[in-house]
ZADO-1210 file (C-alpha; in nm, 4 decimals, padded with zeros to 6 digits):
<atoms>
<atom x="-01.2883" y="02.3834" z="-02.0750" code="UNK" pos="1"/>
<atom x="-01.4340" y="02.2193" z="-01.7082" code="UNK" pos="2"/>
<atom x="-01.2968" y="02.3832" z="-01.3996" code="UNK" pos="3"/>
<atom x="-00.9538" y="02.2497" z="-01.2632" code="UNK" pos="4"/>
<atom x="-00.9973" y="01.9858" z="-00.9817" code="UNK" pos="5"/>
<atom x="-00.9670" y="02.0953" z="-00.6284" code="UNK" pos="6"/>
<atom x="-00.5883" y="02.1430" z="-00.5813" code="UNK" pos="7"/>
<atom x="-00.5879" y="01.9411" z="-00.2710" code="UNK" pos="8"/>
<atom x="-00.7705" y="01.6171" z="-00.4244" code="UNK" pos="9"/>
<atom x="-00.4922" y="01.7063" z="-00.6970" code="UNK" pos="10"/>
<atom x="-00.2145" y="01.7171" z="-00.4269" code="UNK" pos="11"/>
<atom x="-00.3003" y="01.4428" z="-00.2609" code="UNK" pos="12"/>
<atom x="-00.3325" y="01.1935" z="-00.5631" code="UNK" pos="13"/>
<atom x="-00.0286" y="01.3163" z="-00.7144" code="UNK" pos="14"/>
<atom x="00.1854" y="01.2489" z="-00.3695" code="UNK" pos="15"/>
<atom x="00.0346" y="00.8759" z="-00.3103" code="UNK" pos="16"/>
<atom x="00.1500" y="00.7952" z="-00.6784" code="UNK" pos="17"/>
<atom x="00.4910" y="00.9183" z="-00.5890" code="UNK" pos="18"/>
<atom x="00.5122" y="00.7850" z="-00.2466" code="UNK" pos="19"/>
<atom x="00.4303" y="00.4690" z="-00.3586" code="UNK" pos="20"/>
<atom x="00.6749" y="00.4751" z="-00.6669" code="UNK" pos="21"/>
<atom x="00.9282" y="00.5872" z="-00.4869" code="UNK" pos="22"/>
<atom x="00.9762" y="00.3573" z="-00.2554" code="UNK" pos="23"/>
<atom x="01.0548" y="00.4000" z="00.0875" code="UNK" pos="24"/>
<atom x="01.2419" y="00.7655" z="00.1684" code="UNK" pos="25"/>
<atom x="01.2895" y="00.7479" z="00.5293" code="UNK" pos="26"/>
<atom x="01.3859" y="01.0908" z="00.7282" code="UNK" pos="27"/>
<atom x="01.4305" y="01.2764" z="00.3524" code="UNK" pos="28"/>
<atom x="01.2429" y="01.5934" z="00.4226" code="UNK" pos="29"/>
<atom x="00.9594" y="01.6873" z="00.1746" code="UNK" pos="30"/>
<atom x="01.0039" y="02.0662" z="00.1115" code="UNK" pos="31"/>
<atom x="00.6400" y="02.2139" z="00.0774" code="UNK" pos="32"/>
<atom x="00.7410" y="02.5116" z="-00.1270" code="UNK" pos="33"/>
<atom x="00.9307" y="02.3031" z="-00.4049" code="UNK" pos="34"/>
<atom x="00.6639" y="02.0497" z="-00.4200" code="UNK" pos="35"/>
<atom x="00.4175" y="02.3558" z="-00.4480" code="UNK" pos="36"/>
<atom x="00.6193" y="02.4582" z="-00.7622" code="UNK" pos="37"/>
<atom x="00.6457" y="02.1390" z="-00.9209" code="UNK" pos="38"/>
<atom x="00.2703" y="02.0787" z="-00.8752" code="UNK" pos="39"/>
<atom x="00.1427" y="02.4428" z="-00.9834" code="UNK" pos="40"/>
<atom x="-00.0305" y="02.4435" z="-00.6659" code="UNK" pos="41"/>
<atom x="00.0130" y="02.7334" z="-00.3700" code="UNK" pos="42"/>
<atom x="00.1701" y="02.5726" z="-00.0564" code="UNK" pos="43"/>
<atom x="-00.1421" y="02.5298" z="00.1497" code="UNK" pos="44"/>
<atom x="-00.2966" y="02.2078" z="-00.0683" code="UNK" pos="45"/>
<atom x="00.0639" y="02.0688" z="-00.0302" code="UNK" pos="46"/>
<atom x="00.0386" y="02.1428" z="00.3524" code="UNK" pos="47"/>
<atom x="-00.2858" y="02.0014" z="00.3986" code="UNK" pos="48"/>
<atom x="-00.2256" y="01.6846" z="00.1872" code="UNK" pos="49"/>
<atom x="00.0977" y="01.6040" z="00.3478" code="UNK" pos="50"/>
<atom x="-00.0937" y="01.6671" z="00.7198" code="UNK" pos="51"/>
<atom x="-00.3381" y="01.4271" z="00.5664" code="UNK" pos="52"/>
<atom x="-00.0662" y="01.1494" z="00.4510" code="UNK" pos="53"/>
<atom x="00.1391" y="01.1878" z="00.7986" code="UNK" pos="54"/>
<atom x="-00.1543" y="01.1123" z="00.9700" code="UNK" pos="55"/>
<atom x="-00.2096" y="00.7883" z="00.7652" code="UNK" pos="56"/>
<atom x="00.1260" y="00.6921" z="00.8333" code="UNK" pos="57"/>
<atom x="00.2806" y="00.7132" z="00.4933" code="UNK" pos="58"/>
<atom x="00.5135" y="00.9650" z="00.5906" code="UNK" pos="59"/>
<atom x="00.5884" y="01.1549" z="00.9406" code="UNK" pos="60"/>
<atom x="00.5816" y="01.5191" z="01.0786" code="UNK" pos="61"/>
<atom x="00.9636" y="01.5765" z="01.1766" code="UNK" pos="62"/>
<atom x="01.0850" y="01.8874" z="01.3838" code="UNK" pos="63"/>
<atom x="01.1696" y="02.0524" z="01.0724" code="UNK" pos="64"/>
<atom x="00.8837" y="01.9822" z="00.8897" code="UNK" pos="65"/>
<atom x="00.7479" y="01.6610" z="00.6932" code="UNK" pos="66"/>
<atom x="01.0028" y="01.3883" z="00.5979" code="UNK" pos="67"/>
<atom x="00.9887" y="01.0238" z="00.4954" code="UNK" pos="68"/>
<atom x="00.8208" y="00.7816" z="00.7320" code="UNK" pos="69"/>
<atom x="01.1104" y="00.5514" z="00.8868" code="UNK" pos="70"/>
<atom x="01.0546" y="00.1654" z="00.8293" code="UNK" pos="71"/>
<atom x="01.1716" y="-00.0716" z="01.0237" code="UNK" pos="72"/>
<atom x="01.1823" y="-00.5148" z="00.9690" code="UNK" pos="73"/>
<atom x="00.9586" y="-00.5474" z="01.2513" code="UNK" pos="74"/>
<atom x="00.6877" y="-00.2723" z="01.1923" code="UNK" pos="75"/>
<atom x="00.6675" y="-00.3980" z="00.8185" code="UNK" pos="76"/>
<atom x="00.5905" y="-00.7270" z="00.9200" code="UNK" pos="77"/>
<atom x="00.3379" y="-00.6379" z="01.1427" code="UNK" pos="78"/>
<atom x="00.1695" y="-00.4438" z="00.8444" code="UNK" pos="79"/>
<atom x="00.2093" y="-00.7589" z="00.6298" code="UNK" pos="80"/>
<atom x="00.0476" y="-00.9460" z="00.9149" code="UNK" pos="81"/>
<atom x="-00.2679" y="-00.7167" z="00.9978" code="UNK" pos="82"/>
<atom x="-00.2977" y="-00.6904" z="00.6087" code="UNK" pos="83"/>
<atom x="-00.3778" y="-01.0946" z="00.6517" code="UNK" pos="84"/>
<atom x="-00.5784" y="-01.0226" z="00.9240" code="UNK" pos="85"/>
<atom x="-00.7964" y="-00.7638" z="00.7031" code="UNK" pos="86"/>
<atom x="-00.8236" y="-00.9915" z="00.4280" code="UNK" pos="87"/>
<atom x="-00.9490" y="-01.3410" z="00.5895" code="UNK" pos="88"/>
<atom x="-01.2011" y="-01.0716" z="00.8119" code="UNK" pos="89"/>
<atom x="-01.3437" y="-00.9731" z="00.5124" code="UNK" pos="90"/>
<atom x="-01.3584" y="-01.3630" z="00.3811" code="UNK" pos="91"/>
<atom x="-01.5209" y="-01.4777" z="00.6993" code="UNK" pos="92"/>
<atom x="-01.7579" y="-01.2006" z="00.7146" code="UNK" pos="93"/>
<atom x="-01.8707" y="-01.2484" z="00.3254" code="UNK" pos="94"/>
<atom x="-01.6774" y="-01.4474" z="00.0929" code="UNK" pos="95"/>
<atom x="-01.7875" y="-01.3221" z="-00.2620" code="UNK" pos="96"/>
<atom x="-01.5352" y="-01.3235" z="-00.4829" code="UNK" pos="97"/>
<atom x="-01.7721" y="-01.2400" z="-00.7802" code="UNK" pos="98"/>
<atom x="-01.5203" y="-00.9274" z="-00.9203" code="UNK" pos="99"/>
<atom x="-01.2003" y="-01.1453" z="-00.8619" code="UNK" pos="100"/>
<atom x="-01.0723" y="-01.2616" z="-01.2109" code="UNK" pos="101"/>
<atom x="-00.8135" y="-01.5172" z="-01.3262" code="UNK" pos="102"/>
<atom x="-00.5124" y="-01.3597" z="-01.4347" code="UNK" pos="103"/>
<atom x="-00.5560" y="-01.0733" z="-01.2120" code="UNK" pos="104"/>
<atom x="-00.2778" y="-00.9917" z="-00.9820" code="UNK" pos="105"/>
<atom x="-00.2222" y="-01.0904" z="-00.6301" code="UNK" pos="106"/>
<atom x="-00.2713" y="-00.7274" z="-00.5003" code="UNK" pos="107"/>
<atom x="-00.5878" y="-00.7049" z="-00.7340" code="UNK" pos="108"/>
<atom x="-00.7284" y="-01.0056" z="-00.6179" code="UNK" pos="109"/>
<atom x="-00.6873" y="-00.9203" z="-00.2486" code="UNK" pos="110"/>
<atom x="-00.8022" y="-00.5835" z="-00.3184" code="UNK" pos="111"/>
<atom x="-01.1314" y="-00.7601" z="-00.4531" code="UNK" pos="112"/>
<atom x="-01.2258" y="-00.9769" z="-00.1916" code="UNK" pos="113"/>
<atom x="-01.1920" y="-00.7233" z="00.0613" code="UNK" pos="114"/>
<atom x="-01.4012" y="-00.4944" z="-00.0808" code="UNK" pos="115"/>
<atom x="-01.6758" y="-00.7365" z="-00.1945" code="UNK" pos="116"/>
<atom x="-01.6399" y="-00.9276" z="00.1592" code="UNK" pos="117"/>
<atom x="-01.5806" y="-00.7075" z="00.3877" code="UNK" pos="118"/>
<atom x="-01.8080" y="-00.3958" z="00.5810" code="UNK" pos="119"/>
<atom x="-01.6892" y="-00.0452" z="00.4897" code="UNK" pos="120"/>
<atom x="-01.4515" y="00.0179" z="00.8163" code="UNK" pos="121"/>
<atom x="-01.2550" y="-00.3061" z="00.6990" code="UNK" pos="122"/>
<atom x="-01.2261" y="-00.1729" z="00.3565" code="UNK" pos="123"/>
<atom x="-01.0944" y="00.1523" z="00.4659" code="UNK" pos="124"/>
<atom x="-00.8479" y="-00.0249" z="00.7199" code="UNK" pos="125"/>
<atom x="-00.7271" y="-00.2688" z="00.4262" code="UNK" pos="126"/>
<atom x="-00.7122" y="00.0411" z="00.1210" code="UNK" pos="127"/>
<atom x="-00.4771" y="00.2144" z="00.4678" code="UNK" pos="128"/>
<atom x="-00.2570" y="-00.0793" z="00.4920" code="UNK" pos="129"/>
<atom x="-00.2425" y="-00.1596" z="00.1552" code="UNK" pos="130"/>
<atom x="-00.0850" y="00.2220" z="00.1293" code="UNK" pos="131"/>
<atom x="00.1797" y="00.1903" z="00.3671" code="UNK" pos="132"/>
<atom x="00.2650" y="-00.0567" z="00.1887" code="UNK" pos="133"/>
<atom x="00.2762" y="00.0467" z="-00.1596" code="UNK" pos="134"/>
<atom x="00.6048" y="00.1718" z="-00.1548" code="UNK" pos="135"/>
<atom x="00.7393" y="-00.1119" z="-00.1113" code="UNK" pos="136"/>
<atom x="00.5783" y="-00.3076" z="-00.3860" code="UNK" pos="137"/>
<atom x="00.8957" y="-00.3078" z="-00.6093" code="UNK" pos="138"/>
<atom x="01.1570" y="-00.4226" z="-00.3762" code="UNK" pos="139"/>
<atom x="00.8481" y="-00.7133" z="-00.2707" code="UNK" pos="140"/>
<atom x="00.8904" y="-00.8299" z="-00.6161" code="UNK" pos="141"/>
<atom x="01.2508" y="-00.8251" z="-00.6423" code="UNK" pos="142"/>
<atom x="01.3136" y="-01.0257" z="-00.3110" code="UNK" pos="143"/>
<atom x="01.0639" y="-01.2973" z="-00.3411" code="UNK" pos="144"/>
<atom x="01.0133" y="-01.3737" z="-00.7122" code="UNK" pos="145"/>
<atom x="00.7947" y="-01.5562" z="-00.8665" code="UNK" pos="146"/>
<atom x="00.5401" y="-01.3194" z="-00.8891" code="UNK" pos="147"/>
<atom x="00.3204" y="-01.4774" z="-01.1243" code="UNK" pos="148"/>
<atom x="00.3179" y="-01.8223" z="-00.9612" code="UNK" pos="149"/>
<atom x="00.2042" y="-01.6593" z="-00.6708" code="UNK" pos="150"/>
<atom x="-00.1095" y="-01.5000" z="-00.8438" code="UNK" pos="151"/>
<atom x="-00.1797" y="-01.7994" z="-01.0026" code="UNK" pos="152"/>
<atom x="-00.1779" y="-01.9975" z="-00.6410" code="UNK" pos="153"/>
<atom x="-00.3376" y="-01.6911" z="-00.5027" code="UNK" pos="154"/>
<atom x="-00.6421" y="-01.7485" z="-00.8118" code="UNK" pos="155"/>
<atom x="-00.6777" y="-02.1289" z="-00.7796" code="UNK" pos="156"/>
<atom x="-00.7445" y="-02.0826" z="-00.3823" code="UNK" pos="157"/>
<atom x="-00.9905" y="-01.8196" z="-00.4499" code="UNK" pos="158"/>
<atom x="-01.1651" y="-02.0590" z="-00.6843" code="UNK" pos="159"/>
<atom x="-01.1638" y="-02.4109" z="-00.4719" code="UNK" pos="160"/>
<atom x="-01.3668" y="-02.1910" z="-00.1302" code="UNK" pos="161"/>
<atom x="-01.3129" y="-01.9977" z="00.1486" code="UNK" pos="162"/>
<atom x="-01.0623" y="-02.2748" z="00.3479" code="UNK" pos="163"/>
<atom x="-00.8257" y="-02.2888" z="00.0362" code="UNK" pos="164"/>
<atom x="-00.8488" y="-01.9284" z="-00.0464" code="UNK" pos="165"/>
<atom x="-00.7534" y="-01.8540" z="00.3762" code="UNK" pos="166"/>
<atom x="-00.4607" y="-02.0526" z="00.3597" code="UNK" pos="167"/>
<atom x="-00.3275" y="-01.9175" z="00.0408" code="UNK" pos="168"/>
<atom x="-00.3460" y="-01.5611" z="00.1964" code="UNK" pos="169"/>
<atom x="-00.1786" y="-01.7302" z="00.5273" code="UNK" pos="170"/>
<atom x="00.1021" y="-01.7659" z="00.2623" code="UNK" pos="171"/>
<atom x="00.1121" y="-01.5268" z="00.0943" code="UNK" pos="172"/>
<atom x="00.1562" y="-01.2601" z="00.3719" code="UNK" pos="173"/>
<atom x="00.3397" y="-01.4590" z="00.5490" code="UNK" pos="174"/>
<atom x="00.6189" y="-01.5135" z="00.2953" code="UNK" pos="175"/>
<atom x="00.6635" y="-01.1285" z="00.2891" code="UNK" pos="176"/>
<atom x="00.6427" y="-01.0843" z="00.6865" code="UNK" pos="177"/>
<atom x="00.8724" y="-01.3418" z="00.7567" code="UNK" pos="178"/>
<atom x="01.1184" y="-01.1739" z="00.4801" code="UNK" pos="179"/>
<atom x="01.0184" y="-00.8448" z="00.5843" code="UNK" pos="180"/>
<atom x="01.3962" y="-00.7582" z="00.6433" code="UNK" pos="181"/>
<atom x="01.4722" y="-00.7753" z="00.3026" code="UNK" pos="182"/>
<atom x="01.2620" y="-00.6356" z="00.1516" code="UNK" pos="183"/>
<atom x="01.3065" y="-00.3489" z="00.3440" code="UNK" pos="184"/>
<atom x="01.7044" y="-00.3671" z="00.2516" code="UNK" pos="185"/>
<atom x="01.6249" y="-00.3585" z="-00.0948" code="UNK" pos="186"/>
<atom x="01.3367" y="-00.0894" z="-00.1130" code="UNK" pos="187"/>
<atom x="01.6141" y="00.1357" z="00.0596" code="UNK" pos="188"/>
<atom x="01.8538" y="00.0490" z="-00.2066" code="UNK" pos="189"/>
<atom x="01.6365" y="00.0642" z="-00.5000" code="UNK" pos="190"/>
<atom x="01.4291" y="00.4324" z="-00.3661" code="UNK" pos="191"/>
<atom x="01.3730" y="00.7404" z="-00.6162" code="UNK" pos="192"/>
<atom x="01.3043" y="01.0746" z="-00.5669" code="UNK" pos="193"/>
<atom x="00.9160" y="01.1907" z="-00.4940" code="UNK" pos="194"/>
</atoms>
C-alpha cells in the first residue's frame, strides 16, 4: 500500500468539497478539534487548511476561531460580476473553445474557456471566485431554474464566436447578479452542516 497523501492536502480538499456542498454557513463555528477527529488527522493540518481557506475568502477568522464566511447580496452580486469580467478577459485574450463541448454544463464551459484562453493569473483568479460562489450553486439553480436551457444557450453562443459568447456570458452572470438577494436567501434556507 502506498504512502498516505499529505494530511494538509487531504484536509483542504475535503473541506473545500464540504464547503461547496453545504451552502453558505455565515458565522457557523468550525471547530478544529472536531474536524480533526472527523478527518482522522491532527489539529495542525486542520488549522493550516482553515487559515488557507480564510485567506481565499471561503471562511472567515473570527474572535473565537474560524467561522463560515458571511455573504451579503451586494457582495454576491459583485462576485458574479467579477467572474463575468474574468471570463470576458480570457475571451479577449484568446478565444479558444476547443476543449468546450456541446452537452457540457455552463460552469464547465466557462471554466474551459478561461483555462484555454487565460493567462495563469486570470485562471487562478477565476478559480478563486468560482470557489467562493460554489456554496450557492444549488440555491442558484433553484432560483434561476432552466439550467439545461442556459447550458444550451452558452454552448450555442460558443459555436457562434467570441461576440455571441460574450453576450451570452453577460446574460448568464447578469441574471445571477440581478437575483443575488434571492439566491442568497435560498442558500441560507437550504444550508447543511459541513
